[in-house]
C-alpha positions in Angstrom: -1.6 -13.4 9.0 1.2 -12.8 6.8 4.2 -10.9 6.3 5.1 -9.5 2.7 9.0 -8.1 2.9 8.3 -4.6 1.0 11.4 -2.8 -0.6 11.1 1.3 0.0 13.3 3.5 -2.2 13.8 6.9 0.0 11.2 8.7 -1.8 8.4 5.7 -0.5 9.9 5.7 2.9 10.6 9.6 3.6 6.4 10.5 3.0 5.8 7.2 4.2 7.5 7.6 7.4 6.2 11.5 7.6 2.5 9.6 7.6 3.3 7.4 10.5 4.8 10.6 12.4 1.7 13.3 11.6 -0.1 10.5 12.1 2.0 9.0 15.5 1.6 5.4 14.2 4.1 2.9 12.9 5.2 2.6 9.0 4.0 -0.8 9.0 0.9 0.3 10.0 0.6 3.1 7.5 1.9 0.6 4.5 -1.3 -1.6 5.6 -4.0 0.7 5.6 -2.2 1.7 2.0 -2.4 -1.0 1.2 -6.9 -1.6 2.5 -7.3 1.7 1.0 -6.1 0.6 -2.6 -7.8 -2.6 -2.5 -10.9 -1.0 -1.0 -10.7 1.8 -4.1 -11.8 -0.6 -6.7 -10.7 1.8 -9.4 -7.5 0.1 -10.1 -9.0 -2.7 -11.8 -5.6 -3.6 -13.8 -2.5 -3.2 -13.2 -0.3 -0.5 -15.7 2.1 -1.9 -18.2 5.2 0.5 -16.1 4.2 -0.9 -13.1 4.2 -4.6 -13.9 7.3 -4.3 -16.3 9.1 -1.8 -14.6 12.6 -2.3 -12.5 12.7 -3.2 -9.3 13.3 0.0 -6.7 16.7 1.0 -5.9 16.1 0.0 -1.9 17.1 1.9 1.2 14.8 -0.5 3.4 13.3 -3.6 3.5 10.5 -3.2 5.6 8.2 -5.8 7.3 4.5 -5.7 6.8 2.2 -8.3 9.2 -1.2 -8.5 7.2 -4.0 -10.0 9.0 -6.0 -13.3 7.0 -8.5 -10.6 4.7 -6.2 -8.7 3.9 -3.9 -11.2 2.7 -6.6 -13.3 0.9 -7.6 -9.5 -1.2 -4.5 -8.9 -1.9 -2.9 -11.9 -2.8 -6.5 -12.6 -5.3 -6.3 -9.3 -6.6 -2.4 -10.1 -7.6 -3.5 -13.0 -8.9 -5.9 -11.5 -11.3 -3.3 -8.6 -12.8 -0.7 -11.7 -13.0 1.9 -9.5 -10.5 3.6 -10.1 -7.9 2.1 -9.2 -4.3 4.8 -7.6 -3.6 4.8 -5.2 -6.7 0.2 -4.6 -6.0 1.7 -3.9 -2.1 3.6 -1.0 -4.2 1.1 0.7 -6.4 -0.8 0.2 -3.3 1.7 2.5 -1.8 2.4 5.1 -4.4 -1.7 5.3 -5.0 -2.0 5.8 -0.9 0.5 9.1 -1.2 -0.6 10.4 -4.0 -4.1 10.7 -3.0 -3.0 11.7 0.6 -1.4 14.6 -1.5 -4.0 16.0 -3.3 -6.3 15.2 0.2 -8.6 12.1 -0.5 -6.9 10.5 1.7 -8.8 12.3 4.7 -12.0 12.2 2.9 -12.4 8.9 1.9 -10.6 7.8 5.8 -13.6 9.7 7.5 -16.3 8.1 4.8 -14.8 4.6 5.9 -12.9 4.6 8.9 -13.3 0.7 8.1 -10.5 0.9 6.4 -7.9 2.1 9.8 -9.1 -1.3 11.5 -8.1 -4.8 11.6 
């Protein structure tokens, strides 16, 4: 088990929090799901320069997210390969999740891959 401390801006906090309320779960559970969703996607093999070089977001809230060993190992390996901190990759993950949430792809993918929500 590993704990990741993330700095959420108000935009991410509001949208992720809304999804958590609608799903009847907690914000850390939604962020865990977003990380698993992103890692399972496989399309984001490279981190865009704007994310790697961007200034940290204005912090609205710090949140701790516990990750199971399998998710942490995958996150750490991917962040090392992309040469960014795991926290930055988690930020990329929840932004990816939010974009797909708005487009309807999250519901479609979760229906096809219910294993993303377990663990």
